[in-house]
N, C-alpha and C positions, 0 to 999 in steps of 0.2 A: 485470572489474567485481566488486565485492563488495557484499553486503548485510550489515550488522551489526545484530544485534538486541541492543540494549544490556541490556535487563532479563533476557535469557537468557544473556548472555555468549557468543553464538554468531555465527559468520560464515559466510556462504554465498558460495562462489566461483562466478562465472558467466562464460560466454564474452563477450568484449567486443563481438563483431560481430553480436550478436543483440538483439532487442527482447523484453522480458519483462513480463508482467502480475504485479504484486507479490503479489496474493492467491494466484494459482495457484502461483507460485514458492515462497511460504512453505509452502503446503499440501503441495507435492511434496517438501519437505524436512522433513516431519513437525512443522511449527510450526502449532499450532492457531490458526485465525482464525474467530471467530463469523461465520457467513455463511448465515443461514437462507434467504436468497433465492438461494443458489448463485451469487453473483456477477452477478446481473442488475440491480444498481444500484437496488434498490427498498426494502431493509430498513434500510440505514444502520448496520448492526451491526459491520461489519468495520473499525472505526476503528483507525488506527495514527498514530503521530507521525513525521513526516519531520524529521530533525535536519539532514541535509545530503545533497546529491547532485543528480543530474540526472534529474528526473522531469517528466512532462507537466504542463501547466497545470491548475489546478483546473477541474473540469467544472461545467456548470450544474446538473446533478443533485446534485453534492456541495454546491454552494451552497444548494440547497433542503433537503437532508437534514442538514446540519451547522449548528450554531449559529455566529454571528459570532465569538464568543470562541474556539471550537474552531479555526476557520479561521485566525484571527490567531495561534494557538499552534502552527501546523504540523500540525494534525490533518487527515487525509485518509481516504478510504475506500479500502482496499487493493484492492478490485475495480476501482477507477477509475484506479489509478496504473499507468502504464507507465514502464519504464526502458530505456534503451539505452546501450551503451558507446561 
């Protein structure tokens, strides 16, 4: 499985048979994500845009913290996004 960060021109290679939290994975690979609540789904600052890929459905918390336009444009909270290969 790969994560590509378009604006940084960086790709992260991950094992296919595991599940990953996107925010934690980005931080582990030295990619800064604003996360003043430390991934507790309360601040809404760790916004990222999902362009493509298999990720979990948007959570109720994300629906509360994100604007309708953001959701329609693929914006998610990285702390709420999980991926599996």
